[in-house]
N, C-alpha and C positions, 0 to 999 in steps of 0.2 A: 497872580504872577510874581515871581520872586522879586525881592526888593531891589536887588542890584539891577535887574532888568529894567526897572522903572527909571533908573537914573540916566542912562544913555541909551538911546534907540540903536540897537546893533543890526548890522546887515543880515544876520542869521541868527535868530534868537532859538534857545533850546530850553524847554521846560525843565525845572530842577537842575539847572547848570551847576549850582553850588554843591549839590549832593554828588554829581557826576566828577566834578573837579575834586571833591574830597577822596573819592574812590580812586581817582588817578594818582592821588598823592600818596597812596599806600604802596610801600615797597613789598617785595615778596615776603620779607621777614615780618612786616606788619600784618600781612594778610594771615600768615601762619601762627601768629601770637594770639592765642585764643582769648586772653584777658586784656587786649588792647584797650577796650572801654570799660574795664571793670570798675573804675572809680568814677566814671561819668554817668553811668546808668543808676537812676534812682527810682524808687518806687512811684508809680503814678497815683496820685491821690484819688479819693472818691468825690470830693467836691473841689470846686474852683471859684476864685473870687472874681476873675475876669476872663473874657474870651481870650485874650493875648496869653495869659497863664495856661488856659486850657490847651491851646495849640502848642505852646512851647513844651509842655510837659511830656509829649510823645517823642519829641525829636531825638533825645539821646538813644532811646530804645530803638527807634527806626534806624539810626545809623548802625547800632550794634547788630540788629538783625540783618542788614545789608551786609555787614562784615562777615556774619556768621554764615550766610548763604553762599558767599563768595568762597570762604574758607572750606566748606563743605565740598564744593565742586572742585576747587583747586587740588585738595587732597585725593580726589579720585580722577585726576586728569588723564590718566592712562585709558580710561573708559570714555573720555569725553568725545562727542561728536566733533569732526573735523572736516575741513575742505580746503581745497587748494586755491590760493589767489593767483589770478592770471595777469591782472594789470593794476598798478597803482598810479594815480595821477593827482596832482594837487588840485583842489576845488577853487572855483573863483572867489569862494568866501574865505580862503586861506589867508590868516593874518597872524604870522608868528609874532610873539612867542607862545601865545595861548590859544588862539583860534587855528588849531591845526586840523583843518578840514581836508579830507581827501575823498576821491572817488576810486572805488575798486570794483573789479569784476572777478567772480569766483567760479570755479568749476565744481559741479555737483558730484559728490562721491557716492560710491555704492558702499553700503554696510558691509563691514568685515568683522572678523573675530576680534581684531585688535582695536577697532573703533566701535563704540556703542551704536552708531548709526550715521547715515548721511546727514550732513548739516547744510542747511539753507539760512544763512544769517537773517534774522527778523528784527524789525524795529524794537528797540530797547535792550537788544543783546549786548552784553559785555563779552568780548572774546580777546584771547591772547594772540597777537600777530607775532609769529616766530618763523625761524628758518628750519625747524626740525618737527618731526612728529614726536612729542614728548611721551616717553614711557613712564617717567616719573617726575616728580617736582624739580629735583636736582638738574634734569635736563636743560631747564630754562636758564640756568646760571653757569653752565659749563663754558670754558674758553672757546671762542669762535662762534658760539651760539648767541643769538640775541632775541629779545622779545620786548614788546610793549603791549599796552592795553588799549583797546579801541571800543568806542561806543557807536552803535548802528543807529543812524538817523533815519534811514529809509531810502527808497529808490527814487531816481529823478526821472520824471515824465514817463513812468511806467516802463523804463528802460531796464536793462540788466545791470546797470550802473548802481552801485550802493554808496550812498554818502555816509561817511563815517567821521567821528571826532577822535583824533589820536591823543594819547597821554604824552607822547614824545614825537619829535620830528621823525618821519620815515625817511631816513637818509642813511649815509655810511655804506659800507660794503654791501649789506643786504639789499638795500635799494637799488645800487648800481648793479648789482648782479641780476636782479629780477629784471631790470631794464634791458640788460644785455642777454637775458634768457640763460644765464649761466647757474642760477640758483632758484630754488622753488620756495616761495613763501606760503605758510599755512595760517588758517584762522582756526583756533581751537576754542570751542564754546566754553564760557565760564558760568554765566548766569544771565537772567533776563530781569531788568530793572524797571520795567513798565509800571507795574503796580506801585512800587516803592517811591518811583519818581512822581507819580500822580498823587499819592499820599503827601509827599514832601510839598508839592505845589499847593495842595488844599491846606496845609498847616502853615504855610507862609504866604497865603493869599492876603491881598490888600482889602479894598473895599468890596465885600460881598455880603449876601444875604445871611445874616447871623442870628435871625429872629428865633429859629427853633433852637439853635445851640445855646443862646442866652437862657432859654426856658429849662435847659437840662444841666446847667452848671451846678446848681444846688436844688435838691429836691427834698421836701419834707415828707415824712411818713404820711400816707393816705392823701397826698396832695392832689390826687386826681378828683377828690371830692370837693377840693377847695379851688385854688387859684389855677389849677391845670385844666379846669372845666369851665365852660361858659354857661352861666345860669340861664341866659336868654334861649340858647340852642338846645340845652339838655333839659328841657321842661317836658311836661306831659304831652304837648303838642309837637314833639320832636319829629314825628312822622308826618310828612306832608302828604296831601291827598295823592299826588302823582305816584309817590312811592308806595303807598298803601295799595293802590290798584295793581302795581306790578308785583307785590310781595307773594301772593299765593302761587304765581306760576314760577317764580324764581326760587323761592326758599320753602317749598312744601315738604321737602324731605330732611329739613334741618331740625336737629334737636334744640332744646330750649337754649343751651349754653351757646351754640352756633349762631341762633338767631339774635341773641343778645349781643354777640360780638359784632355781627353784621350791622345791626341797628346803630350800635355806638359808632362805627366807622362811617356810616352813611350821614348820621347826624352831625359828626364832626366835619364832614365835607361841606355842610351848609352853613358852618360857623365862620363868620368874617369879623368876629369881634376879639378873637384870642388866638394865639399860637399854642398848639397843645401837641403832646405825644402820647399815643395810646399804646399799651402792651396787650398782645393777645397771647396767652400761654397755652401752647399746643403740645402736650406729652404724646408719645408715640401711639399712633393708630387713632387719634381723636378726631380725624377729619380736618386737619389744619389746612392742607392744600385745597380742600372742597370749600372751606370757609373763606379763604382768600380769594378763590376763583369767583364765589358767589358775590363777595364784596366788590370785586373789580368788575363784574358784570353789571351791578347796579350802578357803579360810577360811570361805566361805558354808556349806560342808557341816560344818565343825568348829564352826559357830556362834561364830567368833571375832569379837567386835564391832570392826568396822574402819571407818575413815574414809578414803575415797580422794579426793585433791584433785589439781588440775592448775591451771596458771596461766590458761588460757583456758576459756571455755565449750565450744568445739568439741572441745578435748582431753578435757574431761569426758564429753561425749556419745560420743565414740568409745569410750573405755575402758568406759563403762557399756553401750553396745550390744554390745560384745564379750562382756562377762560375761552379759549377758541372753541372748544366743544360746546359750551354754553351759548356762545354768540351764534354759532352756525345753526343751532336748533331753532334759532328765532328769527333769522334773516327771511325777508318777505320777497325781496326783489333780487334774486340771484345771490351774488356775493357783495351786493352794495352795502357798505358799512365797514367792511374789512380795512378799507383805507385809513380808517380811525385808529388802527391798531399797528404798531411798529415793533419788531423785534430786531435789535442790531447787536453786532459783535463780530469777532473773527470767526469766518466760516469754518476753517479747519479745526479750530479749537472747540467749537461748539458741537461739532459732530452731529449736525442738524439733519443728516441723512436718514437717522432713525425716527425722524418726526416729519414725515412727508407733507402734512398739512401746514406745518409752519412756514414752508416757502412762501406761501401766499401772503405772509405778513413780514417775511424777512427782508430788511431794508435794502441789501445789495441786490436781491432778485428783483425787488420792486423797481429800483433804479433802472435796471437792465430792461425791464418790460416797458416801463414808461418811456424810456429813451427811445425805444423803437416805434412807440406809439406817437411821439411828438416829432419824429424825424420829418423834415419838411418835404422830401421827395418820395416818401414811402409811407408816412404815417397817417394819423387820423385825417387832417385836412385833405391830403391827397386822395385818400380812399373816399371820402365824403363827396368831393367835387367830382370824382371819376364816376361814381354811381349815380349822382344826379344827372351828369351828362348822358350816361348810358340809358337811363330810364326815360328822359325827356326827348332825346333826339338820337337814337342809335343809328339812323341813316347817316348822319353827318360823320359819326365816329367810324362808320364802315367805310365811308368814302375816303376818310383820311388813311385808313388802314390800306386800301387799294392803291392810293398814290404812293404811299411808302413802299410798298411791295413792288410797284412798277419801277419806282426809282432804283430800288435794289437790283432789279433785273437788268436795268440799262447799265449800271456799273458793272455788273458781272457778265455783260454780252449775252444775256439769255433772252433773245427777241421772241416775242409772241408765245413765251412759255408760261401759261398761267394755270398749269395743272396743280400747283401747290397752293393756290388761293382758295381761301375758305368762302364758302357761300355766305350770304347775309345772315341766314338763320344759324349756321354753324359758328359765324363770328359772335353773334349776339350771345348765344349759349356759352361759348367759351369765355368771353369777356364777362359775362355775368357770374359764372362760377368762380373765376379768379377773384373779381373785385369784391363779391359779396362775402366770400370766405375771410378775406383780409379785413374787411369792414366789420364784419361781426366779431372777429377776433379782437380787433381794436376796440370796439365799444366795450365788450366784456372786461377787457383789461383796464379801460379807463374807469369804469364805475365800480371795479373790484379793488383798484389800487389807489385811486385818488381820495383824499380825505373828503368827507361829505360836504365840508365847507367849500370845496372847489367844484363840486358838481351836484346840482340840486336833484331832488327826488323826481321833479317833473321831466328834467332832461333824462334821467334814468328810465323813467316809464316810456318816454318816447323812443329811446334805444331799444327797449325790449320789444315795442310794437314794431319797430323796423326790422328786428331780427325775425320776428314771427312772419312779417310780410314777405320778407326776403325768401324764407323757407317756403312759403305758399307759391311765390312766383316762380321760384326754381322748379317746384313740382309741376306747375301747369306748363311752363316754357318747355320742359323736357318731354312732356306728355303730349300737348296740344299744339305746340308751336307758337310763333310769334304773332300770328294774326288773330289769336283768340280775344274775344270782346272783354271777357272777364280779366284776362291778363292785363289788358290796357288800362282797365279801371284801377286795378291793384297798383300798377306802376305809377299812376297819377297820384294815388294816396301816399304811396311810400316816398315818391319824390317830394311831396308837399311836407311831409314830416321832416325828411332829410334837410330841406332847405331852412326849416325853422331851427334845426341844430346848428346852423352856421352861427347863430347868436351865442351858442355855448362857447365861453372863451377858455382857452387852455394856454399854458405857458408858451412863449415863443420860442424858447430854447430847450433843446434836449441835452444840454450839458449836465453830466452827472452830479456835480456840486449843486447846481441850481435845483434839480429835482430833489437831492437830499435835503437841503434846506426847506424846500416847500413842504415835503412830507413830515419832518420833524416839527416844523413850526405849526402845522395844522392837526397833527395826530391828537387823539384823546388820551389812549393808552400807550405808553412807551415802556418797553422791557429791555433790560440789559443788566450786566453785573455792576456792582457798585463801582468797581475800578473803571469799567468803560463809561460810566456816567460822566466821567471828566470830559468826554467829547461833547457833551451838551453845554459846557461853559464856553459858549461862543457869542460873538456879537450878534445881535439881531435875533437870538433865540427867544421865542415866545415864552412868556412866564408860565411855570407850572404851578398847580394849586397844591396837590397832595403827593406825598411820598410814601410808598409801601415797601417795606423791606421784609422779604420772606427768609426764613432761616437766619433771623437777625441774631441770635445768640452764637452763630458761627462767624460773624463779621466783626474784625477788630473795630474798636471804637474809633481809632484814628482813620480807618478807611471809610467809615460811615460819614466822616467829615466831607468826603467828596461830594456825595449827592445832597447832604443836608444843607449846603450853601448855595444850591441853585436858586436863580432868581425867581421870585414870586411865590416860593413855597410857604405855605401857611401852617400845614399840619403833617406830622409824620405818625405812621401806624407800624409798629414793630411786631412781627410774628415770629415767635421762636420757643425755645425750651432751654433754659440755662442748665437744666440737669443733664443735657446731652452734651456732645463733643463741642468744645470751643474752637476758635480759629488755631490753625496750626502755627506754632512758633519754634524756629530751630534753636535759637540762642537760649541757653539756661538762664543767663543774665536777664535777658528780655522777659522770659517767662515769669521769672521771680519778681519782675518789676511790673507784673500785671499787663504787659503789653498785649497779650492775646485776649484780654478781657473785653467783652462787647459792651456797647451801650446799654443793651437790654439787661445784661447781668448787673451792671453798675446800678441802673435805675431800681432793679429789684432790691439790691443790697441797701439801698437808701429808703425802702419802704414804698416805692411807687406802686400803685394798685395795678393788678394785671387780671385780665378777663380770662378765666380758666375754662377751656374746653374739657368737659369732665366725663365724657363717655368714649370708651375705646372700642373700636370695631374690628380689630385685627387679630388680637391674640386668643387662643383658647383660654378659658379661665385658669387652667392649671398652670399655663405659661405666665399669665399676667399677675398671678398672686404675688410672687416674690417681688417684681419690680414696683408693683403698686404700694406695697408695704414698705419697701426699703427706700424708694426714692420720692414717692409722692404722698406719703403719709395717709395712704388708703382714701385719697380724695377722688380717685378715678373709679367710675363704674364700668362693669362689662355690658357691652351693647346686647340687645336681644338676639342679634344674629349669631354671635360666639357662644351664646348660652344654649342654643339649640342642640338637641342630641345629635343631629345631623352634621354639626360642625366637628365633632370628633371623628378623625379618620385614621385608619390603621394603613400604613404603607408597607410595613415589615411585620411579620408575626412575632409574638413575644412581649412580655411586659417591659423589657428594656427599651422597646421601641414604641411606648406609648406617648401621649402629648408632652410630657416633661420628664427628662432623665438626666442625672449625672452619671457618667460612665467613667469609673476609675481606671486610668491606665497606668498600673503601678510600675511597669517594666521600662518605661521610656528613658530617654537621655537627651538633655538639652545640649546643643552644640553650636558654636559659631560657624557660619559659612565663610567664605572668602572676605566677606565685608565685615560689618559689625552687627548683623542681625542673627537672631537665634532660630533654630529649627529643631524638630523632635521627629526623626524618621520613623519611629514606632507610632506615633500618632498619625503620621502621614499614611502609614499602612492600615491603620484602623479606619481612617476616613475613606480610603480607597475601597476597603471591604464593605463598608456601610453603603456607599454610592453603587457599588457593583450589586449588592442585594437589592437596593431600590430599583435598579434597572432591570434585574431579573424579574422582580414582582410586576414592574410596569409592564414588561413584554408579555407576561402571563395574564394580568388582569385588565390591561389597557387603561388603568386608572390614571388620570392625568396627575403629574406632580412637578413642581418646581422646587429644585434644591439650592440652597445657598450654604456655602462654606465660608466661615469667617475666622480669621486668625489675626492677632494683633502685630504679627512680625512678617515683614517683607519676604524673608527667606523661607518662611514656612508656606506663605501663600504661593511662592514660585515653586517650592517643592510639590505642593498638592495639585497646583495647575498642571504640572508635567506629569504627574502620576495620573491624574483623571482625565487627560487630554482627549482619550478616546471617547469618553462619555460626553465631554463638552462638544466634541466634533459632531456627534449625533444629536445635539439639543435642537429641539423644535418647539412647536406649540404645545405638545403634550407632555414632553420630557425635556427638562433643562437643568443644566448645572452651571452655577456661577460661583467662582472662588475669588473672594476680594478681601482686602484689609477692612479694619474697623471703619476707617475714614471712607473708604469706598462704598460702605454699605449704609452709611447714615442716610436716612430717608427711603431706604428700599425695604422690600419684604418678600418672603418666599413661602411656600407651603411648608417646607422642612428646612430648618437651620441646624447645621452642625458646626459647633464652636471648637476650635483646637486651641488650647490655652497655652501649649507648648512647654511651660516652665516645669522643670523636674530636677530638684536639687535637695541637699540635706538641710539647708539653712532656712527655708521658707522665703528665699528672695524671689519676688515676682516683678520687680521693676515697675514700669508704668502700666503693668496689667492691673496694679492696684488703684489706678485712677477710676473713681466711681462714675464719671461721665462716660468714659469708654466702656466700662461694665454695663451701663444702662443701655447703650446703644446696641451691643451684641446680644443682649438678653431680651430685646424688643422687637426683633426683626421677623420672627416666626408667626405664621398663622395657625398651623395645626399641630406641628411637632417641633420641639427644640431638644436637641441632644447634645450635652456639654461633655467634651472630652478633656480630662485633666488628671493630675497626679494628686490624689487625696492629701498625701502627707505634706507636700510642698505648699499646697494652697491653704491647708488648714493651719500650718505653721506661719504663714504670712501675716496672720492677724488682720487680714484685709476683708473687703466685702466678700471675697471668695470663701473665706472661712464661714461667714454667716450663710452663704449659699449652700455650702456642703451640709452644714448642721440642719437647715431647713430641708434639704433633700432627704436626709436620713429621717428627719422627724416625719415627713410626708411619705415615707416609704418610696422614694423615688431615687434611691442611690444604688448603683449596680457596679460590679467589678467586670471589666471588659472580658476577662478570661472565663466567665460564666457562660459565654456565648461561644460554642465550639469553632465557628468561622472565625470570630475575632481572635481567639486563642491561637489558632493556626497562623493567622495573619501577623500576629505579634511575634511569634516563634520565628516565622520565616524572615521578619524584619530583623530581629536580633541577629539571626545567623548572617544575613547579608551584610549588615553594617558592623560585624565583628564585635558584637556585644555578648560573647560567649559567657562571660562571667555571670550575667544575669540568668542565662539559661541553666547554668550549672550550680547556682547557689541554693542555699536552704529553702528559699521560697519560690523555687521554680515552678511555673504553671504547668510544665510539661508533664511532671510526675506526681502532681498533686493528687490526682484520683487513681493513680496506678496501684497495682496490688503489691509491688515490691518496692521497698527503699532502695535507692540508688546512691552509691558513693563513687566519687571520681577521684582517681590517683592524680597526683601532680603531673606525672609523665603523660597521661591522657590529655589533661588541659593544655599542655605545651604543644603536644602533636597536633590536636584539632585546630589550635590557634595558627599554626603554620600552614594549614590547608586553606588556600585562597579560593578554590573553586566552591562556590556557594551550593551547587548541586550536590557535590560529594559530602559537604557538611550536612546537608539536609538528609542524604541517605544515611549517614552515620547516626544522626539524632533519631531519625525514623526507626531504624534498627533497634536503638536502645529503648525507645518507646514500646516496640512490640514486645521486647524481652520483659520490660518492667510490668507489662500486662499479662505476663505468664505464657507467652508464645515461645515455643522451642523448635528448633529445626528438626527434621526427621533423621532417622538413623542413617539414612542413605547420603544425607548432605553433611554429615558431621566431618569436620576436618580433624584428623588424627595427628596429634603431636608425636614427632618422631622418635622420642626415647621413653623408657618405662620408669622414669623417676616420678617424684611426688607431683611435680607440675602436670604430668600426664593424667594424674587422678583428678585434680581439682580444676585445672584451667579449662575453659571453653574458648574455642576459637571459630569465630563466624566471619565468613566472607562478605566484605562490604561491596568490593568490586574486583576486578582481576588483578588489581595491584595491592589493595589494602585489606587488613584483616583486624577485626575487633576481638581483643583479648580480655576476658573477664572470668570472674569465678563467684562462687557463693561464699560469703563470710559470715561470721556469727557476731551479732552485736548485741550488747546489753541495753535493754530498753526498760526503764523503770524496774520492776521486779522480775522481768522475764529476759530470756535469751531469744533472739529471733534471727532468722536468715535474712541477709540482705545481699544485694548485688553489688559487687566491686568491679568497677571498669578500670582495668590496669592501663591499657594503652591501645592505640591504633597504628599498626606497623605493616611494612611490607612483608611478604612471606620470608624473604631471605633474612629478616631481623627477629623472627620468632625464637630461633634457637638462643640467642643472646638474652632475650627478654625471659625465656624459661629457666635459663641457668640462674639469673639473679633471683627469680622468684622461688627456685628450689631452695635457696638459702632461707627465704622467708618461711616457706612451707615446712622446711625442716625443723622449725621450731614449734610446730603445732603438735599437740598431743594425738595420739590415735583416736581418742574420744571426740576431740574438736574436729578432726578431718572427717570422721564418720558422719558427724552432725552437718558438715559442710556438703557432704555428698548425698545426704538423705533427701529424697524428693516427696512432695506431697501434692496430689492432684485435686482440683476442683473441676470435675468435668474433664475437658480436654486440656485445660490450662493448669500450669505449674504454679503453686502458691507457696509462700514461705512458711516454714515450721516455726513453732514457738514452744519454749520450755519454761518452767518456773526456774528462777535463778538459783535455787537451792537444790535443784535436782542433780547437779553435776559440779565439777570443779572447772567449768569452762570460763570463768571469770578472771583468768589470769590476764596480765597485761598483753596487749596486742602488739606482737613484734613488727607489725607492718607500718607503724607510725613513722618510722624513719624514711619511708618512701612517700607516704601521703597521709592525709587526715580526711576523715569523712565530712564532706561538705554539704551533701545533699541528702535529704531523707524523706521518706514517705510513711504516713500512717497506714496500717493495715488492720482490718477486723475480720477474722474467720471463726467459724464455730469452734467452741470449746472441745467437743469431742473429737475434732480433727487434729488439734494442735497440742493437746496436753497429753504427754507421754510420762509415765512413771518409769521408775528405774528398771523394773523388770521388762517392760516393753522394749526399752532401749536394748538391754543385754540380749533379748531374743533376736532383735533386728541385727545387732552387731555379729552375733554368732552366724547367723544366716548369710550375712554379707561375706564373712571369712570363708564360708563354705563354697562360695562362687569365685573365689580367687584363681582357681585352676582354669577357668574359662578365660576366653580372650578379653583384653581390656574393655573393648566396646561392648561385648556381650555382658561382661560383669556389671557395667554401669546400667544396662538395660534391666538386668535381673533385679539389681537393687531397687530400681523404680518399681518393679512388679511387687517385690516384698512389701515395700511401703504402702502401696495400694491396697494389698492384702490385709495388712495390719490396720489400716484405716476402716476397712469394711468390718473387720472383727470388732473394733471398738464401737462402731455404729450399731452393730447387733446387740451390744452390751446395753 
């Protein structure tokens, strides 16, 4: 409890009041000043001299982190959840000027585009109370607008009234107008302080259990072999006989390192001579959750009272589910024993619906069920006595029934009408069916949900016998009637057992709080988040013995102080991997101060021994090779399962889609979305194409596959989720797609993992992508296939772990270019067109024309014209036409568009229709390449039909500077089968190397290499003169016929050359 709260007993105490008051003291200008606590935050040391210094070292960073969280949400206030306040009343605890307590009611709002979602204020929320819907921060400070900050304390007596603490009096015009219904007030969500308040309270606690904290203030290297271990308990006889007998059934499938970890933990639980902390190091896929589950199972059998915590709800649910599966396999008497296990937390935030079995141990569900069982007029005792009476004297009950019915008839003036009365046998059957069902349900619920210390095994056995007898009695009753002799004997036996159950004592109250206290005080295993463990710091709470923290490397050390101080704790077991993600920290100041560092990591830094789980069972060896070498110094072995030949699975054909690949996406572009997060839409397109191929293969082969897509950037995650939503919607047990951030995937795994690294820039900047812990997480989620998408140049220039990864991939022949796959190349080209990245398509390295027969140059006019076309389909039509042309396709004679005048342009220009409105204008040019002249395509422009004359007039000027010889070479055609291929001549064969007069219009930006046979391309001077003379002979023919005749002549000459 806070120090100030100890001084004077207040009528309404609030945990963490000093922290809340500090937040209230910040003006809007303070909140927006990023460096408000720059000079107060200092680095948290690795060792501490006293508990007091230990606690105080975290406080400045905690305040800064609270400030950073508030700043982040205030700057995005236009997207903040919001609700309308209907009423405001002063509370009975209202004591100005400081204790400004109010009660409010709110109207729930429907999510709209302008609001991120509906808002229902929750305990611990900080919200702005204002008379406007703010669209930006400045709206809060405008004249006639007002706002204040409020902290939500909770609801009053389960009503709709919310109790709040306000930073300022809710008075003045705004308050008067809401009272008179002339103005509306709004609550705008800013942040939730629940966890920070709990940490604050733990750091400012008074007399609490600090035995374990004292043990970790200073740690000497290898201390676990010395003062951190108990010589008495860690002897050769550390396995007691009762543990040894249970070991084969519990741990038969554990490897040696897992067995050693479990044994150490169990032995620690038996030690009463020493306070100790054990570290279990669980790298990815090494069976950490399995080891924790087995450890907890044995502690459950030994009835060692243990609290198991984790940083997140999902981690808590996973470890609870693992433990529950083990326990359910060994239960002998129905669900008897589950009452010793409790999971508690916020139902909505835990999302427990995905874990149906966990409702049996979820505290809120248990309270609801037991409350019904203990209800005085309908619960256990009522059902028990009703059944005893029915079995022993059904005649008396029938008589009472008749009297009640006749009384009802008299009241209703229904004289002598007994047609609705049941016969004796009908009455007995009906009563028995009703009472027996309620009784059986009640008995099952009692021995399922009560801790074993509250209900003995003998009572449970009697209840199970009663259930069996009731089932048999019902069968005979409905088959043979009430006069059956065997039935009467069974009734006697059943009644006898039921009367003995009267001695079974149950709580007299069905009050929820009473039941909660009873369950928590008597449970053997309790599961919750580290933050929620603050609820166990209550008077009368039975002492705990052991603390187990799963995912301990993700838990801030200051947050671990909450459970570490619980009464009675003797030992702590921390399970984690400091090589994976640490806790999230928003403030850069706090991050630099090591505020996100875990107790696990600090102890490792100080040399504390950790028990390594050294066999990984998740990743194919080709996937695990790099992480094992880069992060774990090759201390991890591959399990026998992943080394089997059958573990290598092919989901898409092609070497690129083997177990491990780096796929270079060279043409991407990183860009910021509306917020501050990056995305790369070309990588989005590649991901979509791969997922699409996976789905096609799944529908063809029916081979099960689960796909995970991971990206470090929220915007990229959102963009990919939107693009693959159709496949996500069809996800089921055989095919599933999950797209999440790195943080969202920690602890997860899928058959196929696709990583989108996003970054693509010229300076090798990769931001937090360079973080080794984040890289470790993304690289260790895949079971069978890991495909990494990224820009080779950017990642290599980053000089980060990603450079090492690319060099390793090249060394192992696992490096591929995305455009090597035709489907990916088409997807990339489509994305570049869609997102207006035309310069990439039309530059020298364009993937579109890399393997084409013709080099392609693009005039500046064409680049400008296509950039002005906003319709993606038209752009695609243009590019598709150019691709066809570059591969040697030409339109038929009948489809040719004839230019309407007979000047030079008519001889050289080609006009191809794109659609009814637009035409592509191009020609063949001569380009010097090394020691040769070669024909290339020059794309001049794309214009409407009406603009063609203007363009040809301009080009007439250009072509007028061409020599006859150059023009003839431009017009010359060479065929390879049915496709047109470019001609090539030695540079010294003519004088075509004069300066190109078209440079004032445009420069050649894109080109392609071409290789065709020497005998088709090399013409000597005599050959050229002969072709030229024959071409002149055709000038009397029509223009079109002349061109076709020239084509024929060229083909003839090629054949002559071939025959030579």
